[in-house]
Structure formats: structure tokens, C-alpha cells
C-alpha positions, 0 to 999 in steps of 0.5 A: 530408910534403914528398914528400907536398905535392909533387904538390900544389905542382906543382898549384897551381903549374900552375894559378897559371902558368895563371892569370899567362898567362891575365891576361897574355892577357886584358889584352893583347886588352884592351889591342889593343881599346883602342887600336883603339877609342879605350879605353884612357885612362891618359894622365896627367891635365894640368891648363891651363897659363897662359902669361904675358907673357915680354917684357924691354921690347926695343925692337927684335928680329929679327923679330916674329911676330904670332898666337900660333895653331899657325902663329905658334908654328911660326914663332917657333920656327923663327926662334929655332932659326936664331939669331933674336931673336923676339917672338911676339905676340898681340893676343887675350885668350888665356892659352895659346899655340895658339889655334884648337886650345887655345881654340877647340878644334879638336881633331881635325886636317885631316892632310896624308898623303904619297902614299907610304904607310908600310910599317907597316899601318894607318899614314900618312906625314906631308908636311913634318914638321919642327915640326908632326911634332915637336908632333904626336908628343907628342900622342895621335892624330889627335885630340889633348887640347887641354890637352896641346896646350897644354902641349907648345906652351909647353914648345916655345917656353920651350925657346928662350931667344931667344923673347920672349912678349907676351900680352893686348895691347890693339892690334896695328898694323904701324909703317911706313915708306912700304911697309915694316913696320918693327915694331909698334905695341902698346899693352900689357895696361896701355894703354901704347903701345910702338913695337917695331922689327924687321927682318921681321914674320910675320903669323901672324893668323888673318885676315891682320890685320897685312897688312891693317893696312899695306895689302896688297890682298886678296879677302874670303870668295868674293869672287874667286868672284863672290860677296863676302858669302859664306864658309863657316859658322863653329862654335862646338865643344861639350863633353859629359862623362861618356863611358867606354870602353864608350860609346866603343866603342859609336860605332863599332857604329853603321853610320854611324859610325868611331872609332879611339883618339881620333876619331869621325865620323858619326851622320849624322842629326845633320843633321835637327835643327831649329835655332831659327833654321834660316837661322842656325844648323844641325848636320852629321854630328859630328865627334867628338874624345876628351879625356884625361878623361871628356869629348869635343868636338863639331864639328859646329855651323854658324853662317851669316852671320858676319862675321869681320872684324866683332867685333859679328858674331863676338860675335853668332855666339857668342850664336847658338852658346852659346843653341843648344847645349844644344838641340843637346845635348837632341837628341843625347841623344834621338835617339842611344842612345849619347849619352844618358848625356852631359851638356853641358859647354860651348862653346869660348872661341873661335869656329872661323872658316874663312874670311876674308881671302885676301891677294893675294901674289906667286903666288896658289895657285890651284885648277888647281895642285891639281888638277894635283898642281903642284910649284913650284920655289919650294915651301916646303911641301906639301898633299894633304887633301881640297878642303873647302868647308863649308856657306855658307848653310842651303840649301847642302850644302858640298863636297868639290871633289875630293882632291889627291895632293901639291901644292907651296905656293910661298914667294911665297905668303907674300910680300904684293903691294907690302908689304915686310919682311912675310911672310903664313902659314897660312890667310890667305896668298895662296891662291885661295878653293877651293884655300884649302878644302885649303891652310887646314889647320893642318899646311900652315899650320904648315909655312908658319910654319917656312919663314917663320922660316928665310926671314927669317934668310936674308934677313938674312944676304944683305942682301935683302928677303923679296920679292927672297928669293922672285924668286931661284932660288939663295937659295930653293934654299939656303932648302929646303936648310936647311928640310930640314936642320932636319927638313922633308921637302921630297920631291914624291914621283912617282906615276901620273896621275890618270885624270881627268888623262887625259880628252880634256876634261881641259882643260875639267874644269880651268876648269869646277872653277876656276868651282865649275861642277862637283865631284869628291868624295872619289873624283874621280868625281863630275864624270862627264865621260862623262855627259850634261850635265843642264839643271839642271847646265846652268843653274848653268853659266850663273850661274857664268859670269855671276859669274865674268865679269860684264862679258862675260856680262850676259844673263839666263840665265832669258832662254836658260833654256827654250831651253836645256832639253828635257823630257828633261832633257839638253842638245844642242850647239845649246841649249848654244851658244844659251845662251852667246850668250844669256849673252853678249849675241849674238842668234842663233838656236838653229840659228845659235848654233854656227855664230855662236861659231865665226865669232867665234873663241869655239869651236874646231873640236878641240872640236867634233870632240870631240862625238860625240853633238850631241843630248845632250852630256856633262858634258866636252863642256860644259865645254869649250864654256865653257872656249873660250868664256871663254878666247877671248871673256872672255880668262882662261885656267884652267891 
């Protein structure tokens, strides 16, 4: 009987083995598909953390870090690991660490990729690494679950016995001794005022609040571009629920949308949304980050005309955003079949503010630094993210100024002018408005925080001020060595000179980009240096000239405008020179304008020699003309 059953056993064994192999193969293929399209949702669910003040009533610390955004967390951890006694303090009504990420819901990170690509296909190598990499490696991917992010921040801070945490203070202001910040004066949650002394303070607030209260000089918004009232739109991130693996994968089947495991970007027709108040709120294409439950966070709403430094204006921004969010959801559900089954699930507890103060430091990062991919002797971090300028108003489209390969950020950019014992990290550090479009991103900001924490330790050891440290090549070299030892990568990679930097009109391009006269786009090609400059573009350049250097170019661009236009829309050399003379208040005829610029010493002969077609000058020619006049007449060099 057993022998008669043997063939059947073999048959069933074969069938069983086939089922196992088939099942394993199917699972493997499903898993691979899930990882590539965001479908694997087996991550453990975590509850929202709630960090409590752990403040032992010390009256003196080595360093106080003001601000619990990612930059502040990195600064506190770095300082503690360097053996300093640290107070991490926050003046907002927060119950968790991570600020912009965990409460502003900015869960899709703008990452600083290294120009040296990973040897593993599809993987990228990050610049800087360090504490950012340590934190990021514990998260989900290009977009992150904000609860996971908060838990990891909390775990990393609580692992450092040298860090005390104090949150929900009613007010924070610097404790001054002349021009030195000797600590902070706080009013705690119970309403009690305390004076807490420290050897240094690191300002990691989003807006550089401590530096401003201490008397540090700064510009606001686009003040350094001649538009003091203009600044990038703020965003109120909103949430939708009901996302399944099938729905997530459907996003990637759209022609205008891409996805990975955690992020989706596209739905470009969202920009057609008609808001209740177009002058104050609008919608762009969607940036979507998936969470570890059935929800997604959407970064797409632009709210205009908000002053981040005025509480009443911030509240107005919330009111506008909260009113508009349900209407936006209804629009998305009506217009995108992929979103029809999803539900509105609320808005973020904090606004995403992109731009406010820009502190004036010992060095202010310039647009030419980013364009030239410059290294610095005192570089303590590196950037590579696109120079991303979001919309300023409903009439603006925003711009990608250009895409750098790798540029350094000097330690001097963290040291405010004239105010001692203070470092400023994050987006409020000493960056001009345009490079701030790249340098404002969180990975770079966390690296500045890490560098600041180590710098305070070195300054204390050496018995020198932070300003003295910023001017000492010997001490900066030691700081860089320490940062590398604690996990940062401060390698400046080698790469080919970008094509735009090889052009004969490159010096003019540097000036034009610095004055916000032209943009390069993601591929650094939209400058069209060899293309004929249009009348419209030249008109814009004359406006920028008057805004950037109003003391020198007081003329009416509308007066110069009709003379500077040909019917076919191109510009001759004579017309371009005449327009510049008009803007500078020099009365000439179109025929004599070029000679007038040469005779005044405002126009270099080599620039003239570089113009091969005077009847239709190129964009590059026009940039060189403007560059010469601004340098030789107004005395401003962009290099």
C-alpha cells in the first residue's frame, strides 16, 4: 500500500514545492513593486510623542540652543557630544521636537546630493552626513512620517545626558552685557522670569529672533534685491486620508506625476484651481509625502502677503489657509480621479515659512559663490540643492535660478556682525536672498547646527571668542578636523567646469543672475547666452537695475523703453546703450550712446569687441553691458 501511495506522495510533494516557489516568487515581485512605488506599508505604527521639559533649574550652562527645529536639535546634540552642558529651549507652544518637520508637516525633504554618485544604481550620496545622516537613516525615505521623525529626534536628544530641555516658555530674549549675549532671560510656562547664563548662545530659531533682539543687523525678505516688502509665499500643509497601496500606485501612472516609495510629485493641473481670493492664496502642482497610516501630506498651497515677523499676520495666514483647504480638497477630488476616494483630514499646526530675516554675518553667502561652486577655507558644510525661489505673489510663477553642483558655507556666515558669544544657524544665517533659496534647506541647516555645537566647545577650550575663531585659519582647521571625526564629510569633490562657466560672457552672467535679471532653470540652460535678447527681457533688466542700484539709476525706464524696442522685438547695441544712459540720467542721442559710455569709462573695449552682431545683441552681450556699467559707474562688483 505504501509503495502504491509513493507516486501520489511524490506528486503532492511536487505540487507543494511548486506552490511554495510560486508563492515566494509572487511575494518577491510584489515586494519589489511595493518598494519602487510606495506600496509596502508594513512599517510599525508609532504614536505621537510628547516631550516634557527636563530642566533642572540650572542657572548656568556652557551653551544655550534657542529653537527646537531640526537645526536646533542638531546643534544641541553636537554640543553635548563635545562634552558641553546644554540647554535646548523653545518659545513656541510645542509638545515635540522637530518644528518645521513635525509641526509644520514639511515631510518631503529637499536633499543635498553629492556630485559624486553612489556606486549602487538608483542610490545617492548625501553631502555633509553627520547628525543629519544619523537621523535620516532611521526614517522612511525621501518623504518621512512626521511622527517617526519626532520620535527619532526625541530619542537622540534623550540619549545625551548633557542636554536639558525647556519648552513652552512664554518669552525668550537675550541676556546682554554690552554687545555680548551672556545667556537668556526667559519667562517660563508658569509665568516666572529666570535669567540663565551661558558661555555662548546658538540661535536656531526659524527667524533669527535671538540675534535680532540682541541688536544684530539683518535684511528682511528680498530687501537686498530692492524689494523689501517681497518674500516667498508661506504654505499651510494639508492632509488627506484613505490612501491605499492601489491608490498610491495610481499616482505614478499619470503622465505628469512621478512617485517613489514615500513621495509623489506632479498633478500639475492643480495650478488651475480658482481660489476664493487669488491675491492672497493659490495652488501649485502637488508635492505629496506619504505617512505610515492611510494619510498623505500635501505641500502645495501658497499664501501671499504674510509677514512672518508679525503674530497677527501669521494668524491671518492660518485663517486664510484653513478656510481654503476644504475647497482645495473638493477641487482635487473633482478633477483628479486618483484622489476621488480620499478625504480631507486637517491642516498642519504650524505654517511653513520659507523666508524672513537674513542676518548680516562676518561673511554673507553670495549668488556668485553658488554659481561658481566655490569652496571656502572655513567651510563647515556644503550645499547642492537647486536655488529654488517660490512664488512671491499670485502674478509670480517662482523660479529655479540654477542648480549648483557643490558649494561651501563658511563658518563666518554663522557669526553675526558686532554681536558676540552668538551663532546663528539655519535659514536665518548670513545668506543673501537668492542663495538662501538653496541654503535654507533642512539638511544644510542641520549641518550648520552641528558645526556650531562643536565650535562653541573649541572656542571655550582655546579661550577665544567665536569671532576670533572665525578669523583663525589654524582654529578653523581644527574645527573641521573635529567635525570630520564626529561623522561629518567635508570633502569638496572635483568635477568638470559647468558649460555656462566656460562661456565668454560668463562674468556678465554672474552679475545678471546676482541682480535677479535672468534664471537658468534646473538644467542651467535657460540663460540662452547666445540667443538674441528680447525687448521684454531688456525692459526687465532696466527695472532690476533701478531696484538694485537706485542711487545711480534714477531714470524712468518707461522713457527709455520705446527707444529700446524694435518692432521685431530684438535690441540693437545703440538702443541698449541708450536705455542705460537714460536710466543713469545721461542725456544722449541713440547714435552717440555707445561712445558716451566708452568715453565715461563705463564700458570696456573688450566687451564691445565681444559683440559680433550690433543689430541684435545676445543675452550674453546685454549681461556684459550691464555688468560693465554697474561696476565702472556704480562701483558694484558681482564676482
